[in-house]
C-alpha positions as CSV (number, residue, x, y, z in Angstrom):
1,M,0.0,0.0,0.0
2,G,1.4,3.5,-1.0
3,P,1.1,6.8,0.7
4,V,-2.2,7.5,2.5
5,C,-4.5,10.6,2.3
6,T,-4.7,13.2,5.1
7,S,-7.8,11.7,6.6
8,C,-6.4,8.2,6.8
9,Y,-3.1,9.5,8.1
10,A,-5.0,11.4,10.9
11,A,-6.9,8.2,11.7
12,V,-3.9,6.0,12.2
13,R,-2.2,8.7,14.3
14,E,-5.0,8.5,16.8
15,H,-3.9,5.0,17.9
16,P,-0.1,5.1,18.7
17,G,1.3,2.5,20.9
18,A,3.5,-0.6,21.1
19,C,2.8,-3.3,18.5
20,V,2.2,-6.7,20.2
21,Q,4.3,-8.4,17.5
22,C,7.3,-6.2,16.9
23,E,7.0,-4.2,20.1
24,Q,7.8,-1.0,18.2
25,Q,6.1,2.3,19.1
26,R,4.1,2.9,15.9
27,P,0.5,3.9,14.9
28,L,-1.7,0.8,15.4
29,I,-4.1,0.1,12.5
30,G,-5.6,-3.2,13.8
31,F,-6.2,-5.2,17.0
32,T,-6.1,-8.8,17.9
33,E,-9.1,-10.7,19.4
34,A,-7.4,-10.1,22.8
35,G,-7.4,-6.4,22.1
36,D,-3.7,-6.1,21.5
37,G,-2.6,-3.5,18.8
38,I,-0.8,-4.4,15.5
39,C,1.2,-1.9,13.5
40,G,1.0,-1.5,9.7
41,P,4.1,-3.5,8.7
42,C,3.1,-6.4,11.0
43,A,-0.3,-6.4,9.5
44,G,1.2,-6.5,6.0
45,V,0.2,-2.9,5.1
46,D,2.9,-0.3,4.2
47,L,1.7,3.0,5.4
48,T,3.8,6.0,4.7
49,Y,3.3,8.4,7.5
50,A,6.8,9.8,8.2
51,C,8.4,12.8,6.6
52,Q,10.3,11.7,3.5
53,R,13.3,13.9,4.4
54,C,13.8,13.8,8.2
55,G,11.8,10.6,8.9
56,T,9.9,12.2,11.9
57,S,6.3,11.4,12.5
58,E,5.2,15.0,12.3
59,R,2.1,16.0,10.4
60,I,2.8,16.0,6.7
61,F,2.5,19.5,5.3
62,R,3.1,19.2,1.5
63,E,5.0,17.0,-0.9
64,R,5.2,14.2,1.8
65,L,7.3,16.6,3.9
66,C,6.7,17.9,7.4
67,T,6.3,21.7,7.8
68,R,9.9,22.4,8.7
69,C,11.4,20.3,5.9
70,F,9.0,21.8,3.3
71,A,9.8,25.4,4.5
72,T,13.5,24.8,4.4
73,K,13.3,23.2,0.9
74,Q,11.3,26.1,-0.5
75,L,13.7,28.6,1.1
76,A,16.7,26.8,-0.3
77,E,15.2,26.8,-3.8
78,A,14.3,30.5,-3.5
79,L,17.9,31.4,-2.6
80,G,19.3,29.7,-5.6
81,G,20.0,26.2,-4.1
82,D,18.8,22.8,-5.2
83,G,16.3,22.4,-2.4
84,T,18.9,20.8,0.0
85,T,21.8,23.2,-0.1
86,V,22.2,27.0,-0.5
87,P,25.1,29.1,-1.7
88,R,27.7,29.7,1.0
89,Q,27.1,33.5,1.2
90,R,23.4,32.9,1.9
91,Q,23.9,30.2,4.5
92,D,23.5,32.5,7.6
93,F,20.3,33.9,6.3
94,Y,19.0,30.4,5.4
95,S,20.0,29.0,8.9
96,A,18.2,31.9,10.7
97,L,14.9,31.3,8.9
98,S,15.0,27.5,8.8
99,A,15.5,27.5,12.6
100,A,12.4,29.6,13.2
101,G,10.3,28.6,16.2
102,H,7.2,28.4,14.0
103,P,8.2,27.0,10.5
104,R,4.6,27.2,9.3
105,R,4.8,31.0,9.3
106,V,8.0,30.8,7.2
107,A,6.3,28.4,4.7
108,Y,3.3,30.8,4.3
109,W,5.5,33.8,4.1
110,L,7.4,32.3,1.2
111,T,4.1,32.2,-0.7
112,C,3.3,35.9,-0.3
113,D,3.5,38.2,-3.3
114,G,7.0,39.3,-4.2
115,V,8.8,37.2,-1.6
116,S,10.1,34.5,-4.0
117,T,11.1,37.1,-6.6
118,L,13.0,39.2,-4.0
119,L,14.8,36.1,-2.6
120,S,15.7,35.0,-6.1
121,Q,17.3,38.4,-6.8
122,L,19.3,38.2,-3.6
123,G,20.3,34.6,-4.3
124,A,21.5,35.4,-7.8
125,S,24.0,37.9,-6.4
126,H,27.4,36.5,-5.4
127,A,28.3,39.4,-3.2
128,E,27.8,39.3,0.6
129,F,24.7,40.9,2.0
130,T,25.0,44.6,2.8
131,H,22.6,47.3,4.1
132,Q,23.2,49.2,0.8
133,Q,22.1,46.2,-1.2
134,L,18.8,46.2,0.6
135,D,18.5,50.0,0.5
136,D,18.6,49.8,-3.3
137,L,15.5,47.6,-3.3
138,P,11.9,48.9,-2.9
139,N,11.0,49.7,0.7
140,T,8.4,47.0,1.3
141,P,7.5,44.9,4.3
142,T,9.3,42.0,2.7
143,T,12.5,43.9,2.4
144,R,12.2,45.2,6.0
145,Y,11.5,41.7,7.2
146,I,14.6,40.3,5.4
147,R,16.8,43.0,6.8
148,D,15.5,42.2,10.4
149,V,16.4,38.5,9.9
150,L,19.9,39.4,8.6
151,V,20.5,41.6,11.6
152,V,19.4,39.0,14.1
153,A,21.5,36.4,12.3
154,A,24.5,38.7,12.7
155,V,24.9,38.8,8.9
156,L,24.3,42.6,9.0
157,P,25.2,45.0,11.8
158,P,22.3,46.6,13.6
159,R,21.4,50.2,12.8
160,D,18.7,52.7,13.5
161,E,16.4,52.2,10.5
162,R,14.3,55.2,11.2
163,L,17.4,57.4,11.2
164,E,18.9,55.8,8.1
165,A,15.7,56.3,6.2
166,L,15.7,60.1,6.6
167,P,18.5,60.8,4.0
168,R,16.8,58.7,1.3
169,W,13.5,60.3,2.0
170,A,15.0,63.8,1.9
171,D,16.9,63.1,-1.4
172,A,13.6,61.8,-3.0
173,L,11.8,65.0,-1.9
174,L,14.6,67.3,-3.0
175,A,14.7,65.6,-6.4
176,Q,11.2,66.9,-7.1
177,A,12.2,70.6,-6.3
178,P,13.4,73.1,-8.9
179,L,17.2,73.1,-9.3
180,P,17.8,76.5,-7.6
181,Q,15.8,75.4,-4.6
182,R,17.5,72.0,-4.5
183,Q,21.0,73.7,-4.6
184,L,20.0,75.9,-1.7
185,V,18.1,73.4,0.5
186,T,20.4,70.4,0.0
187,P,23.2,71.7,2.3
188,F,20.6,72.8,4.9
189,T,19.2,69.3,4.8
190,H,22.4,67.3,5.1
191,W,24.7,69.6,7.0
192,Y,22.2,71.1,9.4
193,L,19.1,69.0,9.9
194,L,20.6,65.5,9.5
195,H,23.9,66.4,11.1
196,R,22.2,67.7,14.2
197,I,19.9,64.6,14.4
198,R,22.8,62.2,14.0
199,R,24.8,63.9,16.7
200,A,21.8,64.0,19.1
201,H,20.9,60.4,18.5
202,R,24.3,58.8,18.5
203,H,23.6,56.6,21.4
204,R,19.8,56.4,21.4
205,P,17.2,55.5,18.8
206,L,15.4,58.2,16.8
207,R,11.8,58.7,17.8
208,A,8.9,59.0,15.4
209,S,8.1,62.5,16.6
210,T,11.7,63.7,15.9
211,Q,11.5,62.1,12.4
212,H,8.2,63.8,11.8
213,Q,9.6,67.1,12.9
214,M,12.6,66.9,10.6
215,R,10.4,66.1,7.7
216,S,8.1,69.0,8.5
217,R,11.1,71.4,8.7
218,L,12.3,70.4,5.3
219,R,8.8,70.7,3.8
220,R,8.3,74.1,5.3
221,A,11.6,75.4,3.8
222,L,10.5,74.3,0.3
223,E,7.1,75.7,0.9
224,L,8.5,79.1,1.8
225,L,10.8,79.1,-1.3
226,D,7.8,78.2,-3.5
227,W,5.9,81.1,-2.1
228,L,8.8,83.5,-2.8
229,D,9.1,82.2,-6.4
230,E,5.4,82.8,-6.9
231,H,5.8,86.4,-5.8
232,G,9.1,87.0,-7.6
233,T,11.0,87.7,-4.4
234,P,14.6,86.5,-3.9
235,L,15.3,84.9,-0.5
236,G,17.8,87.6,0.4
237,E,15.1,90.3,0.0
238,L,12.5,88.7,2.2
239,T,11.4,91.1,4.9
240,Q,10.0,90.5,8.4
241,P,6.5,91.7,7.5
242,E,6.4,89.4,4.5
243,L,7.6,86.4,6.5
244,E,4.9,87.1,9.2
245,M,2.3,87.4,6.5
246,W,3.3,84.0,5.0
247,L,3.2,82.5,8.5
248,E,-0.3,83.8,9.3
249,E,-1.7,82.6,5.9
250,G,-1.0,79.0,6.6
251,A,-1.3,76.4,9.3
252,V,0.7,76.5,12.6
253,E,3.1,73.9,11.1
254,R,4.7,76.8,9.1
255,R,6.4,77.8,12.3
256,E,8.8,74.9,11.7
257,V,10.5,77.1,9.1
258,R,12.4,78.6,12.0
259,A,15.1,76.1,11.5
260,F,15.6,77.1,7.9
261,V,15.5,80.8,8.6
262,T,18.0,80.4,11.5
263,W,20.4,78.5,9.2
264,A,20.0,81.0,6.3
265,R,20.5,84.0,8.7
266,G,23.7,82.4,10.1
267,R,25.1,82.2,6.5
268,G,24.1,85.7,5.5
269,L,21.5,84.5,3.0
270,V,18.7,86.5,4.7
271,G,18.5,89.6,7.0
272,E,17.7,89.6,10.7
273,L,14.5,87.6,10.3
274,V,12.8,86.1,13.3
275,V,10.1,83.4,13.4
276,P,7.9,83.9,16.4
277,R,7.4,80.8,18.5
278,A,4.0,79.3,18.3
279,R,2.0,79.5,21.5
280,I,1.2,76.1,22.9
281,A,-2.5,76.0,23.1
282,A,-4.1,74.7,26.3
283,P,-5.8,71.3,26.0
284,S,-9.4,71.5,25.1
285,V,-10.6,67.9,24.5
286,F,-11.9,66.3,27.7
287,T,-14.6,63.8,28.7
288,T,-16.9,63.9,31.7
289,D,-15.8,62.1,34.9
290,E,-18.6,59.6,34.3
291,E,-17.5,58.8,30.7
292,H,-13.9,58.6,31.9
293,A,-14.7,56.1,34.7
294,E,-16.9,54.1,32.3
295,Q,-14.1,53.7,29.7
296,L,-11.6,52.8,32.4
297,H,-14.1,50.2,33.9
298,R,-14.4,48.6,30.4
299,C,-10.7,48.4,30.0
300,L,-10.3,46.7,33.4
301,G,-13.3,44.3,33.2
302,D,-14.5,43.8,29.6
303,D,-13.0,40.5,28.4
304,S,-14.6,41.0,24.9
305,L,-12.1,43.8,24.2
306,P,-8.7,42.9,22.7
307,L,-6.0,42.6,25.4
308,D,-3.8,45.3,23.8
309,V,-6.7,47.7,23.7
310,R,-7.5,47.0,27.4
311,T,-3.9,47.4,28.5
312,A,-3.0,50.5,26.5
313,G,-6.4,52.0,27.3
314,A,-6.0,51.5,31.1
315,L,-2.5,53.0,31.1
316,T,-3.7,56.0,29.0
317,L,-6.8,56.7,31.1
318,L,-5.2,56.2,34.4
319,F,-1.7,57.7,34.0
320,G,-2.1,59.9,30.8
321,L,0.9,58.2,29.1
322,Q,1.7,59.3,25.6
323,H,1.4,56.5,23.1
324,T,4.8,57.2,21.7
325,K,6.3,56.5,25.1
326,L,3.9,53.5,25.6
327,L,5.0,51.9,22.4
328,E,8.7,52.1,23.3
329,L,8.1,49.7,26.1
330,T,9.4,46.1,25.9
331,V,8.5,43.1,27.9
332,R,11.8,43.7,29.9
333,D,10.4,47.1,31.0
334,V,7.7,45.2,33.0
335,I,9.3,44.9,36.5
336,D,7.5,42.0,38.3
337,D,8.7,40.7,41.6
338,N,5.5,38.7,42.3
339,K,4.5,41.2,44.9
340,M,4.3,44.4,42.8
341,V,4.3,45.2,39.1
342,A,5.9,48.4,37.8
343,L,6.8,49.9,34.4
344,N,10.3,51.2,33.7
345,L,9.7,54.7,32.1
346,A,13.0,56.2,31.1
347,G,14.7,54.9,34.3
348,H,11.8,55.7,36.6
349,R,9.5,53.1,38.1
350,L,5.8,53.5,37.8
351,P,4.0,51.2,40.3
352,L,0.7,49.7,38.9
353,P,-2.5,49.1,40.8
354,P,-3.5,45.3,41.0
355,E,-6.1,45.4,38.2
356,V,-3.8,47.2,35.8
357,A,-0.9,45.0,36.8
358,R,-2.9,41.9,35.9
359,L,-3.5,43.4,32.4
360,V,0.2,44.3,31.9
361,R,1.2,40.8,33.0
362,A,-1.1,39.2,30.5
363,Q,0.0,41.5,27.7
364,R,3.7,40.8,28.6
365,D,3.2,37.0,28.6
366,Q,1.3,37.1,25.3
367,C,3.9,39.2,23.5
368,Q,6.8,37.2,25.0
369,A,5.3,34.0,23.7
370,R,4.8,35.6,20.2
371,W,8.4,36.9,20.3
372,Q,9.7,33.4,21.1
373,L,8.0,32.2,17.9
374,D,9.2,35.0,15.8
375,Q,12.6,35.8,17.3
376,T,14.4,35.0,14.0
377,A,12.9,38.2,12.8
378,S,12.7,40.3,15.9
379,T,15.5,42.1,17.8
380,T,13.3,43.5,20.5
381,P,10.4,41.8,22.4
382,W,8.0,44.8,22.2
383,L,5.2,45.1,24.8
384,F,2.9,46.2,21.9
385,P,4.3,44.5,18.8
386,G,3.2,45.6,15.3
387,Q,2.5,43.6,12.2
388,E,6.2,43.6,11.3
389,P,7.7,41.6,14.2
390,A,10.8,43.8,14.6
391,R,8.8,47.0,15.1
392,P,6.2,48.1,17.7
393,L,2.6,49.0,16.9
394,G,2.2,52.4,15.2
395,A,0.9,55.2,17.4
396,T,-1.6,56.2,14.7
397,Y,-2.9,52.7,14.4
398,L,-3.2,52.3,18.2
399,N,-5.2,55.5,18.4
400,L,-7.6,54.2,15.7
401,K,-7.9,50.9,17.4
402,L,-8.8,52.4,20.8
403,R,-11.4,54.7,19.2
404,R,-12.9,51.8,17.3
405,H,-13.6,50.1,20.6
406,G,-15.1,53.2,22.3
407,I,-12.0,54.5,24.1
408,A,-11.2,58.2,23.6
409,P,-7.4,58.3,23.9
410,R,-6.7,62.0,23.6
411,A,-9.5,63.1,25.9
412,G,-8.8,60.3,28.4
413,R,-5.1,61.3,28.5
414,N,-6.0,64.9,29.1
415,N,-8.4,63.9,31.9
416,A,-5.7,61.7,33.6
417,R,-3.0,64.3,33.3
418,L,-5.2,67.1,34.7
419,A,-6.1,64.8,37.7
420,L,-2.5,64.0,38.4
421,A,-1.4,67.6,38.0
422,T,-3.9,68.5,40.7
423,D,-2.2,66.3,43.2
424,L,1.5,66.2,42.1
425,P,4.1,68.9,41.5
426,A,5.7,69.2,38.1
427,S,8.9,67.4,38.9
428,V,7.1,64.4,40.4
429,L,4.5,64.4,37.5
430,A,7.4,64.4,34.9
431,D,9.0,61.3,36.5
432,F,5.6,59.6,37.2
433,T,4.4,59.8,33.6
434,G,7.7,59.9,31.7
435,T,7.0,63.4,30.2
436,S,9.3,66.4,30.0
437,I,9.5,68.9,32.9
438,S,8.3,71.7,30.7
439,N,5.2,69.7,29.7
440,A,4.6,68.8,33.3
441,T,4.9,72.4,34.4
442,R,2.3,73.4,31.9
443,W,-0.1,70.8,33.2
444,T,0.4,72.0,36.8
445,G,-0.4,75.5,35.6
446,Y,-3.6,74.2,34.0
447,A,-4.6,72.7,37.3
448,R,-4.1,76.1,38.9
449,R,-2.2,75.0,41.9
450,D,0.5,76.8,43.8
451,W,3.3,74.4,44.9
452,L,5.4,76.9,46.8
453,D,4.3,75.3,50.1
454,Y,5.3,71.9,48.8
455,I,8.8,73.1,47.9
456,A,9.2,74.8,51.3
457,S,8.1,71.6,53.1
458,R,10.6,69.6,51.1
459,T,13.4,72.1,52.0
460,R,12.6,71.7,55.7
461,I,12.9,67.9,55.6
């Protein structure tokens, strides 16, 4: 008898045990009158239930191979091998993926659009993998995933991808600008904006907010130059009234042109121009105490909500944490000594109430298990992982997800911060929530409290 179908294979797997005749541990397909089991070979039936490559009795996936053997065969073929071996310069990448904790994911990933083509391109090259080689490819999730795998496998050195993406983005934007603008703004971009960012983030990763700010500053510079070209005004003849008129005509983001004006003034390209700082508006979006309490109660007790929504919602509604800070947390930032659970926020411990601690523990355990399955493609076990395993969830997506489930993140964060600012001085509030001292000072001002007595009492201690 030849290979069996999936149904028959599943049926014989339901009765493993020792054959009464050969005493081997095999699936039993028959029984004697005394009730003793008989395996296939002793019964005269040749059942093929083992993987044709490794011989294990794992569930057959495709082509008479188990999941891992099928995935490694497809991977070897995609990298230019013969299905069993791969080129030497691709061996580290092959080993990292073939050792994945969940080979079924690798097998399905290989069937996604564009994956086989990209792997074939990489396999056809005889050069060693470099970051530049991947930079020259389209910036797709597949390319980013492969880069993450290569970094984890120590084939490529780790680097700050958010920081490294900025020059490529800037060059692509400048390529669309007229030549005179490009000649003027290129040194501002590379020798002022990018230089300052690289120096400031030499030892810490670039945040999304800083990346967004740099992009906004470059866009505003080009926007101002476009306006000057429309009015036939050279940059050197721009006056303060004209600059203020341009600022007032547009959105508040135009204030980001301050960086360009400062750079141009320092090089004698403009006169003594000044960009007034935008006034930080007081928060205006709040919810009632009843709505705030109802949303927090749902996060703590509604099991129908996704766990990440409940956890992020509770931390936002209770402590007013910014989502950019929340999404930087890893499972290692959960400090759990079996008596108390706390979060590590920039070196400061934030103790958690029991109900919130229970949610954070569950979120940590869930994400840690997921990271263990995906660690060939993840350098960091994020507390809130995204779709791409090496990156956390996006702040915009988290906001949308919370709102979709009836949680108002912005209003809830404002409510929580105002309540904390009522009871805490700015220095304590900054440490407690992981925010800046200037931001905490503004919130204590909104709460209209005078903390001179608090400072005096601390001095007397």
